[in-house]
C-alpha positions in Angstrom: -40.7 23.1 56.7 -41.8 26.1 58.7 -42.3 25.7 62.4 -46.0 27.0 62.3 -47.0 24.2 59.8 -45.4 21.6 61.9 -47.1 23.0 65.0 -50.4 23.0 63.2 -49.9 19.5 62.2 -49.3 18.4 65.7 -52.4 19.9 66.7 -54.5 18.6 64.2 -53.0 15.0 64.6 -53.3 15.0 68.2 -56.9 16.1 68.1 -57.9 13.4 65.4 -56.0 10.8 67.8 -58.2 11.9 70.7 -61.4 12.2 68.8 -61.1 8.7 67.7 -59.5 7.5 70.8 -61.9 8.8 73.4 -64.5 8.0 70.8 -63.6 4.4 71.1 -63.6 4.6 74.8 -67.1 6.1 74.9 -68.4 3.6 72.5 -67.4 0.6 74.7 -68.1 2.1 78.0 -71.2 4.3 78.2 -74.2 2.8 79.2 -76.6 3.4 76.3 -74.1 2.8 73.8 -74.4 0.0 71.1 -70.8 -0.9 71.6 -70.7 -1.2 75.4 -69.0 -4.1 76.7 -67.0 -4.6 73.4 -63.8 -5.3 75.6 -60.1 -4.6 76.1 -58.8 -5.9 72.7 -61.1 -3.6 70.8 -59.8 -0.9 73.0 -56.4 -1.8 72.0 -57.1 -1.9 68.2 -59.1 1.0 68.3 -56.4 3.2 69.9 -53.9 1.6 67.5 -55.6 2.4 64.2 -56.4 6.1 65.8 -52.5 6.5 66.0 -52.0 5.0 62.7 -54.5 7.2 60.7 -53.5 10.2 62.8 -49.6 9.6 61.8 -50.6 9.2 57.9 -52.3 12.4 58.1 -49.5 14.6 59.8 -46.3 12.4 59.7 -45.2 14.1 56.3 -45.4 17.5 57.8 -44.2 17.2 61.5 -43.2 13.5 62.1 -46.4 12.9 63.8 -45.1 12.9 67.4 -48.4 13.5 68.8 -46.8 13.1 72.2 -44.8 15.3 74.2 -42.8 12.5 75.9 -41.7 11.4 72.4 -40.9 15.0 71.4 -38.7 15.4 74.6 -36.8 12.2 74.0 -36.0 13.0 70.2 -34.7 16.3 71.2 -32.7 15.0 73.9 -31.1 12.4 71.4 -30.5 15.2 69.0 -33.1 13.9 66.5 -35.0 17.4 66.6 -34.0 20.8 67.7 -35.0 21.7 71.2 -36.2 25.2 70.0 -39.3 23.2 68.4 -40.2 21.3 71.6 -42.3 23.8 73.4 -44.4 24.7 70.2 -45.0 21.0 69.6 -46.1 20.3 73.2 -48.5 23.4 73.4 -50.0 22.1 70.1 -50.3 18.6 71.2 -52.0 19.3 74.6 -54.3 21.8 72.8 -55.0 19.1 70.3 -55.7 16.7 73.1 -58.4 19.0 74.6 -60.1 19.8 71.1 -60.2 16.1 70.0 -61.7 15.0 73.4 -64.2 17.8 73.3 -65.3 16.6 69.8 -65.6 13.2 71.1 -67.9 14.6 74.0 -69.9 16.4 71.3 -70.6 13.3 69.3 -71.6 11.3 72.3 -73.3 14.2 74.6 -76.8 12.6 74.9 -75.2 9.4 76.1 -72.9 11.1 78.5 -75.8 12.9 79.9 -77.7 9.6 80.6 -74.5 8.0 81.9 -75.0 7.4 85.6 -71.5 6.7 86.7 -69.4 9.5 87.2 -66.3 7.2 87.1 -67.1 6.0 83.7 -67.6 9.6 82.6 -64.0 10.5 83.7 -62.6 7.1 82.3 -63.6 7.8 78.7 -61.6 10.8 78.9 -58.5 10.3 80.7 -56.6 7.3 82.3 -56.7 5.8 85.9 -55.1 3.1 87.7 -56.5 -0.5 88.5 -54.9 -0.3 91.9 -53.9 3.2 93.0 -50.2 3.0 93.9 -48.7 5.9 92.4 -44.9 5.0 92.2 -45.6 1.7 90.5 -48.2 3.2 88.5 -45.4 5.6 87.2 -43.3 2.5 86.6 -45.9 0.9 84.5 -46.3 4.2 82.3 -42.5 4.4 82.1 -42.1 0.7 80.8 -44.8 1.2 78.1 -43.4 4.3 76.9 -40.0 3.0 76.8 -41.3 0.0 74.4 -43.1 2.7 72.5 -40.1 4.7 71.9 -37.6 1.9 71.3 -40.3 0.4 68.7 -40.9 3.7 67.0 -37.0 4.1 66.4 -36.5 0.6 65.5 -39.1 0.6 62.7 -37.4 3.7 61.2 -33.7 2.3 61.5 -31.5 1.0 59.1 -32.7 -1.8 56.9 -36.2 -1.5 58.6 -36.8 1.5 56.4 -37.6 -0.7 53.2 -41.0 0.9 52.8 -41.7 4.1 55.0 -45.2 4.3 54.1 -46.0 1.1 56.1 -44.5 2.7 59.3 -47.5 4.4 60.8 -49.5 1.0 60.3 -46.7 -0.6 62.3 -46.7 1.8 65.0 -50.4 1.3 65.2 -49.9 -2.5 65.8 -47.0 -1.5 68.4 -49.6 0.6 70.4 -52.2 -2.4 70.2 -49.4 -4.8 71.8 -48.3 -2.3 74.4 -52.0 -1.9 75.3 -52.4 -5.8 75.7 -49.2 -6.4 77.5 -48.9 -3.2 79.9 -52.5 -1.4 79.7 -54.4 -3.5 82.2 -52.6 -1.6 85.1 -53.1 2.0 84.3 -54.9 2.3 81.0 -51.8 2.8 79.0 -51.7 6.5 78.7 -47.9 6.4 77.4 -48.6 10.0 76.0 -48.9 13.1 78.4 -51.2 14.8 76.0 -53.5 11.7 75.5 -54.2 12.1 79.2 -53.7 15.7 80.1 -55.6 17.2 77.1 -58.8 15.1 77.7 -58.7 15.6 81.4 -58.7 19.3 81.1 -61.7 18.8 78.8 -63.5 16.9 81.2 -62.8 19.4 83.8 -64.1 22.3 81.7 -67.1 20.9 79.7 -70.7 21.1 81.1 -71.0 17.4 81.6 -74.0 16.4 83.8 -73.0 14.7 87.0 -69.2 14.3 86.0 -67.7 14.5 89.4 -64.2 15.2 90.0 -61.3 15.0 87.5 -58.9 13.0 89.7 -56.1 15.7 89.3 -54.2 14.1 92.3 -53.4 11.1 89.7 -52.8 13.4 86.7 -49.0 13.8 87.2 -48.5 10.1 86.7 -49.3 9.9 83.1 -47.0 12.8 82.6 -44.1 11.8 84.5 -44.1 8.1 83.8 -44.2 8.5 80.0 -41.4 11.4 80.1 -39.1 9.0 82.1 -39.8 6.1 79.8 -39.3 8.0 76.6 -35.9 9.1 77.7 -34.9 5.8 79.0 -36.1 4.4 75.7 -34.2 6.6 73.5 -31.0 6.3 75.4 -31.3 2.4 75.5 -31.9 2.2 71.8 -29.0 4.3 70.8 -26.8 2.3 73.1 -28.1 -0.8 71.5 -27.8 0.7 68.0 -24.2 2.2 68.5 -22.8 -1.0 70.0 -24.1 -3.1 67.2 -22.8 -0.6 64.5 -19.3 -0.9 66.2 -19.4 -4.6 66.2 -20.3 -4.8 62.5 -17.6 -2.5 61.7 -14.9 -4.4 63.5 -16.0 -7.3 61.6 
């Protein structure tokens, strides 16, 4: 596969992910939306299905990372060449900007009439329930470690009976991560998912949008990268140990 097609797939896949994901946020949060108040369960399932559909669209081309932290972790473990990582990350962040912009265009009239600047930022990017950045990083790291371990487990060994179901299982994994760890920080677990929409929020002509909270923006970048690296190391340690034990038997 040509790198250019893989970069294009990551761009399109991440754009679709953020169009649907930020769209879910806007549906559930904007004051004039029919879906306002739909609740956290809808948020988690909506984001999970957004990941599933984006992965089905692009997984056969690029592996559907759609997440810089995952790309870095896979390169660190030797599962992909480091030479592809910069292109993947650039494509993912640009895709995030485009997807968030498209979601804004869908909801422009409702965004204009939303009175709360905090809501206008929250439908784009994540933020902490309690602003304590060291622990916010821990939360994001733990959620992303679960994500990476789960993705690797779904595609490992005898679990690969039917690869076609893998994106659906990853979507369910996103749901349970949101349900179990998302209440503290909004579960970015993906630097492109937060950074791309935050950039979009900062440059789009949104009425009364307020600040983009750049002081927090490093948390959903650093936390997921740490978590992804820890996740791939833990999975490989566990898998290699089990393989050695089976070989002895």
